[in-house]
KOLKERO-661200 format. One line per 5 residues: number of its first residue (from 0); their letters; for each residue x, y, z of C-alpha. Coordinates in Angstrom, 3 decimals, decimal comma. Layout:
! KOLKERO-661200
NUM	A	X:Y:Z; ...
***
This chain:
! KOLKERO-661200
0	XXXXX	-11,113:-12,089:-33,587; -10,350:-12,597:-29,907; -7,246:-14,459:-28,807; -7,587:-17,963:-27,434; -6,030:-18,749:-24,038
5	XXXXX	-3,167:-20,520:-25,825; -2,534:-17,632:-28,196; -2,555:-15,152:-25,326; -0,044:-17,275:-23,420; 2,266:-17,526:-26,430
10	XXXXX	2,510:-13,771:-27,117; 6,075:-12,631:-27,639; 7,731:-10,265:-25,215; 7,814:-7,676:-28,016; 4,032:-7,833:-28,363
15	XXXXX	3,441:-7,742:-24,608; 5,542:-4,620:-24,187; 4,201:-2,840:-27,271; 3,129:0,768:-26,641; 0,782:2,412:-29,105
20	XXXXX	1,948:5,717:-30,567; -1,692:6,817:-30,287; -1,736:6,727:-26,475; -2,731:10,130:-25,109; -2,800:11,481:-21,560
25	XXXXX	-5,626:13,804:-20,654; -4,037:16,434:-18,471; -6,161:18,346:-16,032; -5,832:20,008:-12,679; -7,098:17,234:-10,428
30	XXXXX	-6,520:16,873:-6,686; -4,152:14,277:-5,315; -6,087:11,081:-4,703; -8,544:11,634:-7,556; -9,808:8,466:-9,261
35	XXXXX	-7,346:7,173:-11,856; -9,375:6,122:-14,912; -8,249:4,472:-18,137; -10,464:4,884:-21,200; -9,571:2,605:-24,113
40	XXXXX	-11,474:3,461:-27,270; -11,555:5,357:-30,557; -13,971:7,872:-31,960; -16,270:10,580:-30,669; -17,932:8,448:-27,989
45	XXXXX	-14,625:7,687:-26,251; -13,558:11,322:-26,542; -16,832:12,531:-25,007; -16,587:10,005:-22,179; -12,986:11,070:-21,478
50	XXXXX	-13,916:14,745:-21,322; -16,886:14,104:-19,015; -14,797:12,022:-16,581; -12,157:14,748:-16,519; -14,847:17,349:-15,764
55	XXXXX	-16,025:15,087:-12,918; -12,593:15,383:-11,309; -11,050:12,112:-12,484; -7,456:11,793:-13,655; -8,067:10,218:-17,060
60	XXXXX	-5,739:8,497:-19,473; -7,115:7,674:-22,909; -5,562:5,152:-25,272; -6,751:4,113:-28,698; -5,900:0,406:-28,936
65	XXXXX	-5,786:-2,741:-26,841; -2,013:-3,101:-26,679; -1,647:0,413:-25,285; -4,391:-0,321:-22,731; -2,589:-3,476:-21,621
70	XXXXX	0,729:-1,643:-21,334; -0,812:1,176:-19,283; -2,592:-1,166:-16,872; 0,588:-3,151:-16,325; 2,842:-0,185:-15,736
75	XXXXX	0,732:2,668:-14,369; -1,763:3,180:-11,562; -5,459:2,828:-12,342; -8,590:2,576:-10,217; -10,916:1,496:-13,027
80	XXXXX	-10,667:0,642:-16,733; -13,374:1,502:-19,282; -12,741:-0,579:-22,391; -14,622:-0,481:-25,667; -15,037:-4,026:-26,943
85	XXXXX	-13,889:-3,132:-30,462; -10,263:-1,995:-30,288; -7,360:-2,258:-32,721; -4,784:-4,909:-31,827; -6,408:-6,528:-28,814
90	XXXXX	-10,126:-6,198:-28,258; -11,583:-5,295:-24,876; -12,271:-8,892:-23,799; -8,696:-9,926:-24,598; -7,317:-7,093:-22,453
95	XXXXX	-9,566:-8,135:-19,565; -8,510:-11,770:-19,832; -4,825:-10,889:-19,788; -4,871:-8,464:-16,857; -7,031:-10,882:-14,851
100	XXXXX	-4,148:-13,394:-14,927; -1,631:-11,000:-13,370; -1,410:-10,518:-9,594; -1,093:-6,739:-9,717; -4,155:-6,184:-11,914
105	XXXXX	-6,406:-9,201:-11,332; -8,823:-7,277:-9,068; -8,892:-4,077:-11,130; -12,536:-3,059:-11,837; -13,407:-3,124:-15,547
110	XXXXX	-16,400:-1,955:-17,592; -16,801:-3,312:-21,136; -18,665:-1,103:-23,616; -20,459:-3,106:-26,323; -21,763:-1,931:-29,678
115	XXXXX	-25,196:-3,015:-30,902; -23,530:-5,527:-33,233; -21,768:-7,444:-30,415; -23,239:-10,910:-30,099; -24,763:-12,474:-26,991
120	XXXXX	-21,945:-15,029:-27,012; -19,437:-12,193:-26,880; -21,253:-10,743:-23,857; -20,927:-14,064:-22,064; -17,227:-14,144:-22,921
125	XXXXX	-16,888:-10,704:-21,361; -18,534:-11,833:-18,137; -16,319:-14,924:-17,978; -13,323:-12,614:-18,388; -14,134:-11,059:-14,991
130	XXXXX	-15,603:-7,875:-16,408; -17,427:-5,982:-13,666; -20,090:-4,602:-15,959; -21,350:-4,561:-19,550; -22,752:-1,374:-21,105
135	XXXXX	-24,502:-1,281:-24,485; -23,905:1,465:-27,007; -24,837:4,182:-27,597; -23,134:5,126:-24,355; -24,979:7,105:-21,718
140	XXXXX	-22,051:9,162:-20,437; -23,747:9,957:-17,129; -24,470:6,267:-16,466; -20,909:5,202:-17,289; -19,469:7,961:-15,123
145	XXXXX	-21,678:6,980:-12,180; -20,807:3,289:-12,500; -17,103:4,055:-12,815; -17,178:6,115:-9,623; -19,033:3,319:-7,821
150	XXXXX	-16,398:0,781:-8,893; -13,608:3,106:-7,751; -15,223:3,382:-4,303; -15,538:-0,407:-4,096; -11,906:-0,871:-5,107
155	XXXXX	-10,654:1,590:-2,500; -12,799:0,041:0,233; -11,379:-3,373:-0,672; -7,846:-1,979:-0,529; -8,575:-0,463:2,890
160	XXXXX	-9,888:-3,808:4,131; -6,844:-5,646:2,815; -4,550:-3,101:4,444; -6,346:-3,584:7,760; -6,041:-7,362:7,396
165	XXXXX	-2,336:-6,941:6,678; -1,970:-4,880:9,859; -3,652:-7,691:11,814; -1,193:-10,200:10,367; 1,685:-7,939:11,416
170	XXXXX	0,284:-7,720:14,940; 0,101:-11,511:15,076; 3,778:-11,628:14,200; 4,445:-9,194:17,059; 2,879:-11,684:19,464
175	XXXXX	5,452:-14,244:18,458; 8,242:-11,682:18,828; 7,228:-11,119:22,478; 7,754:-14,772:23,355; 11,080:-16,333:22,427
180	XXXXX	9,651:-19,744:23,297; 6,766:-19,715:20,842; 8,514:-18,175:17,832; 6,927:-19,469:14,641; 3,842:-20,851:16,398
185	XXXXX	1,379:-18,810:14,330; 3,083:-19,749:11,051; 3,216:-23,434:11,959; -0,405:-23,483:13,113; -1,471:-21,834:9,837
190	XXXXX	0,493:-24,355:7,766; -0,737:-27,377:9,738; -4,325:-26,148:9,477; -4,145:-25,609:5,715; -2,481:-28,984:5,174
195	XXXXX	-5,130:-30,756:7,249; -7,902:-28,860:5,480; -6,535:-29,886:2,089; -6,402:-33,550:3,150; -10,103:-33,553:4,028
200	XXXXX	-11,075:-31,959:0,720; -11,263:-28,237:1,432; -10,054:-25,898:-1,275; -9,882:-22,308:-2,447; -11,260:-19,742:-0,033
205	XXXXX	-11,802:-22,333:2,698; -8,083:-23,104:2,773; -7,198:-19,416:2,713; -9,554:-18,820:5,653; -7,901:-21,688:7,543
210	XXXXX	-4,453:-20,272:6,859; -5,448:-16,797:7,993; -7,324:-18,120:11,000; -4,387:-20,261:12,037; -2,118:-17,259:11,819
215	XXXXX	-4,465:-14,943:13,697; -5,930:-17,359:16,274; -3,945:-15,828:19,161; -4,271:-12,162:18,111; -6,054:-11,437:21,408
220	XXXXX	-2,842:-12,280:23,299; -1,732:-8,741:22,477; -3,671:-7,599:25,548; -2,101:-10,127:27,916; 0,814:-8,670:29,957
225	XXXXX	4,247:-10,246:29,566; 4,268:-11,112:33,273; 1,340:-13,449:32,658; 2,159:-14,596:29,143; 5,742:-15,568:30,060
230	XXXXX	5,127:-16,722:33,628; 7,151:-19,932:34,290; 4,966:-21,045:37,216; 1,310:-22,046:37,426; -1,231:-19,296:36,800
235	XXXXX	-3,658:-18,191:39,483; -7,422:-18,111:38,666; -7,387:-14,442:37,661; -4,452:-15,044:35,322; -6,187:-18,057:33,807
240	XXXXX	-9,256:-15,905:33,168; -7,049:-13,259:31,538; -5,433:-15,814:29,236; -8,819:-17,256:28,282; -10,146:-13,817:27,420
245	XXXXX	-7,830:-13,717:24,387; -10,411:-15,588:22,307; -13,167:-13,018:22,810; -10,807:-10,043:22,618; -9,184:-11,434:19,472
250	XXXXX	-12,526:-11,777:17,737; -13,469:-8,217:18,683; -10,233:-6,921:17,142; -11,128:-8,294:13,706; -14,918:-8,029:13,894
255	XXXXX	-15,135:-4,895:11,728; -12,889:-6,173:8,934; -15,053:-7,642:6,138; -12,168:-9,604:4,619; -11,652:-11,407:7,957
260	XXXXX	-15,276:-12,300:8,726; -14,779:-16,039:7,997; -11,864:-16,028:10,464; -13,881:-14,785:13,447; -15,181:-18,215:14,428
265	XXXXX	-11,622:-19,599:14,415; -10,297:-16,855:16,662; -13,212:-17,097:19,098; -13,800:-20,864:19,183; -10,445:-22,617:18,711
270	XXXXX	-10,415:-23,542:22,439; -13,911:-25,059:22,413; -14,193:-28,845:22,917; -16,776:-31,167:21,450; -17,863:-32,391:24,905
275	XXXXX	-18,718:-28,815:25,948; -15,782:-28,395:28,370; -14,006:-25,723:26,332; -14,249:-21,930:26,300; -15,439:-19,207:25,916
280	XXXXX	-18,991:-20,529:25,351; -18,878:-24,252:26,094; -20,063:-25,215:22,610; -20,707:-28,878:21,860; -20,138:-31,082:18,823
285	XXXXX	-20,749:-29,436:15,488; -21,856:-26,210:17,152; -18,112:-25,601:16,780; -17,261:-24,734:13,180; -15,080:-27,178:11,260
290	XXXXX	-12,417:-24,508:10,771; -12,243:-23,788:14,517; -11,992:-27,527:15,268; -9,107:-27,907:12,814; -7,175:-24,937:14,189
295	XXXXX	-7,869:-25,992:17,770; -6,444:-29,465:17,123; -3,243:-28,339:15,376; -2,786:-25,513:17,899; -2,539:-28,069:20,715
300	XXXXX	-0,158:-30,261:18,722; 2,227:-27,379:18,047; 1,997:-26,121:21,633; 2,947:-29,578:22,929; 5,917:-29,912:20,582
305	XXXXX	7,269:-26,409:21,289; 9,119:-25,345:24,464; 7,164:-22,977:26,715; 8,084:-21,206:29,987; 5,810:-23,610:31,886
310	XXXXX	6,567:-26,882:30,048; 9,201:-28,719:28,029; 8,570:-29,716:24,453; 7,587:-33,333:23,835; 8,195:-35,427:20,748
315	XXXXX	5,669:-35,602:17,912; 4,845:-39,187:18,913; 4,176:-38,149:22,502; 2,064:-35,204:21,376; -0,075:-37,532:19,239
320	XXXXX	-0,612:-39,783:22,252; -1,809:-36,797:24,296; -4,212:-35,847:21,504; -5,386:-39,454:21,193; -6,368:-39,340:24,868
325	XXXXX	-8,234:-36,072:24,293; -10,118:-37,660:21,391; -11,214:-40,496:23,695; -12,481:-37,888:26,183; -14,585:-36,380:23,428
330	XXXXX	-12,625:-33,186:22,860; -11,808:-33,643:19,153; -13,141:-35,440:16,082; -11,557:-38,830:15,504; -11,282:-38,341:11,728
335	XXXXX	-9,461:-35,016:12,084; -7,025:-36,555:14,553; -6,368:-39,497:12,201; -5,580:-37,151:9,317; -3,263:-35,037:11,490
340	XXXXX	-1,480:-38,177:12,691; -0,880:-39,219:9,065; 0,504:-35,758:8,265; 2,890:-35,875:11,232; 4,092:-39,405:10,476
345	XX	4,748:-38,508:6,836; 6,781:-35,418:7,739
***
């Protein structure tokens, strides 16, 4: 019988940390960087699958029960988990449900191997438990091996993308470090944008995209020389053009990162205006994405309330008055401005 959500939550620390005495490591000469595979299952089928994966160059660990599988996934590295549904202790679905709830293992690829006697309802439970694939018994070892390798490749690509996104976030922080006047601007813009997005009903991935976009909106400033970026006097036309190029350059920097695709419109279009007077493309109205309009609005508010080499900071009330005038000129949406004003007044 599978655990309910409540029963899983109420497990004692002794149960959570239980390690099966039947856990067994398959040792083989495998190159560094080989796929790390966990096989959780008893009997000849699991043994055959373990041997085949090892022959394919995988570093395989086999365990015989669900508690040992859970312990291994929590404490050791793994690229993919192959779990037989029927396991002593915890069944395969229960293991999947538990590791899905933990940050370190929630994205781990999992294949659930089902016997002929497993019900259709149980299959649906497996899918709802974020299993990446269901395989019926008897197991085709070649099929399972091929699918496991495919999941490993997907996991490593995702990790590469996340690493690249992390590097971009670090570069954005470097922009702030260059300019002692604008320290914290990217963080504040990200927080304002997410707060405004939440107030208008956005949630989940949309809010995460807003937060990332707010943080990365000025990533293209990396290519602007300090002499221009920190110039205390008015900029000449060439310098203005250089500053404005940060939107296009910034988008190009993240264009090949799949995890940042929703952010591209924010980086490129946060200086567009609804009346068409913005840049780089002079978009009008709702040709500008909602996320870019949100970030563009809060970006101006934070810029006005922060000291810069070329201007003194103004109060929040004064900044709202400036934005109110821009709304009247058709630069921003009235409803977005009203929500931002409520956020600022409540702070």
